[in-house]
Structures are given as C-alpha cells and as structure tokens.
C-alpha angles and dihedrals in degrees: 000000000000120000122239107246096185124111114293112268117254114250111258121248113258108259118169121204137197093274111154100227091079101139097038095107096045094045093045091055094043090054093046092050094052127099092252097264127114091233092055091050094052092045091055093049090049091050092051091050092050091048092050090052091050092062112123127226089254094055122116113277134174120272115267111281128224115255097257091056101037112113109217124209088245090057090050090053091052089049096058098096092048092045090055089048090052088054091054094046092047095051094042097046102035109021113017111027091172094045104147106115124127091235091056091050090050089052091054090050089054093048090045092054091048094051092047093049094047094046095047102041137059090287090061098100091058091052090046089057089055090050092048090051093051091047089056092052091049089051089049091051091056094041095054093048091045092051092050094049092045091054095043100040106023112177095031122141113224141207111202116202110210136176116280120256117273106213132039097251094090093235112136119219118244110253122208092206092053091046089052092048092053091047090052094045091056108167094326098081125043116214103216095181147348108220135179137198111252115257116225111258117261130193101262115222127168116222126207090268093051098253116143110235139179128227090283091058090242114130110267091242089062097041099094127031114236093245089063094063106018102069135154089262092052093048091051090048092054091049093047091049089065098035110144091015100073136033097187130056119193117187120198092184099054124237129308118276088242092050091142088072094056114124086208091084091059100043113127092217109023130166120250113268127218128178123217091170144017135053126311093194096115098031108080092109091049089060092045092054093044094244087125114043099187142355138177119227132178109259118239085220094053115149115223121190142134091262120108118252118276114274097248125067095232093048094046091045092054090056092067115005149052125216107217121197137163087260096057102027094105093048092047093048091051093048096042108023091164090072093069141045115264 
C-alpha cells in the first residue's frame, strides 16, 4: 500500500468525552500493582478514592473544556453502572481470568458502593475529576495508535472491534478510545465498520435505580465475562464477515482468551491487526512475524498522579503507555521482559 508523503498530521488536541470506560486505566493499574489478593485490590481502590477526595482547590486540574466535551456530574451519575461493569471486565479480562470467587464478588460490591457514594454526594466533583483525567488518557491511547497507523498504512480500510452494547435499546456507548482512534486516523484511514461480539442474552429486569439486571441481580453488563462470548471462533467470524472490504482490523477489546485457536493466524491473505486494548503477554511472536502491526500496552514505568495529562498526545501517551510494533518488539521486550511470556 502506498505511503502518504504529505506533511505529518498535527497531533489532535486532547478532548475527553462522556465515554463510560472512565476508570479503566486507573483500575487496571491498581489491580496490577496489588499483591494478587482481592483485599489488596479493594484497599488500593479505596486509597485512590480517598486521595482524589483530598485534592485541594489549588490542585492541578485539566484546562476548561468546551461544552460538547465537558462531562457533567449528571453524566457521571448515569455512567455508574457502566463504570462498575468496566471494572469487572478489566479485572476479568486483563488481571483475573478465573475471577469467580465469592470474595471477589463481595469486593466488587464494596467498590461499587464506594463509587456510587462518591459520585452522588458532596465528594462527587473530586471523583469526576478522576474520571475526566482517565477519559483523557483513554482518548490519548486511541489517538497515538491512530496517528501511527495512519502514517504507516495510509489508505487502509479498517474494521474496529468494540465492546457490545449494554442495554437493549440498541444505543452504543461513546468510547473514548474509539474517538481517539478516529481523530488519529484523520482522512488517512477509512473506518468501514464498528463491530462487536454478540453478548449472551440475559433476562432484562429494571431495578428501582434504572439499572438493567439479569436473574442474579447483577447488572447485565457484568453478567457474562468477555471470554464466554468473545472466542477465537467469534473473532474469526467477524474478520471473515468483512473479508475483501477491509485490510486493517483494530480491536479495542483485545483478543480472545483462546487466541491460539484463531484461524486468523493461518490466513493466506489476512488483514493487518492492531490492538488498542487487551494483553500482549502471549503475543511477542505475533509482532516478530508481522501478524500484529501495532499495539498499545500499559507501561511498567507509568506515572500516576492527580495532575492532568500533558498537553500533547505523544507526551501524555508516554506518561502511561507503550506503543509496540514489529520494529521495536525486541527493544521493548529487553527493556520490559515482564510484559511477555518467557
């Protein structure tokens, strides 16, 4: 595919949105930094919440946002069920694949209560600042990957794999990573479709607070772990559905847990694959062979603070993430061997 010889695109301004994966980055790191026990995870979340509430009025905050991108406290309140679901998906998919114990469920209930209290009471604005900050980092993640792919594979047509919808109204949640990807793509990459794996049906029941639940009373978005419906077979089916229409697949939900069974790896003419989410632990060889052209991973040297992200995409990205490519895979694996299987 021909390269774009025009002037490099300017990095987009950071503009968060009301995407409902707001605490994904913070919670992912809190879980990773724990000792491996449920109690340690909850303790770290509680500490972060208390620290966010202790911020003073003179603390560093993000620059004022334009009206279309400002996240109101009311929007944060509406986001609570999805935020809790993001917590569950993150821990299940990236930290605790076998997370099914009663203690773990009790921990989520505790974290859920804490988030609800802090978003609905006088401490809400502090928590909202945390959410705004994490939204900006999610946007940066997508932007940086989008800019790289746009420069490297200008003219490509992309399929973007996104999380399935939560409720039965057919309305897809806004996604800060996807918004960032599109900003980074600019006019160089055409998004042919956004597609999702189908979530297993649950018995929909509205509670008194308007949260859709299944028979167990757990919000529908938490009812089934991602590995139960996003399998190698499902991934292959999504790719085959758009065969001949796209030459780039970008997944924002990682790869299936049984990724080794994917027919994708053995396709004679397969699209390029980029990861804007998920683990790279088992994928070093896929970079080395060029099967994966780019992926974003959380940096072991990530800097977490109450300060807003840096103003530029590259600078903000470097505070949290690593961009892994076939060209730098050996360097990255030497510098951060813990990211990959031995």
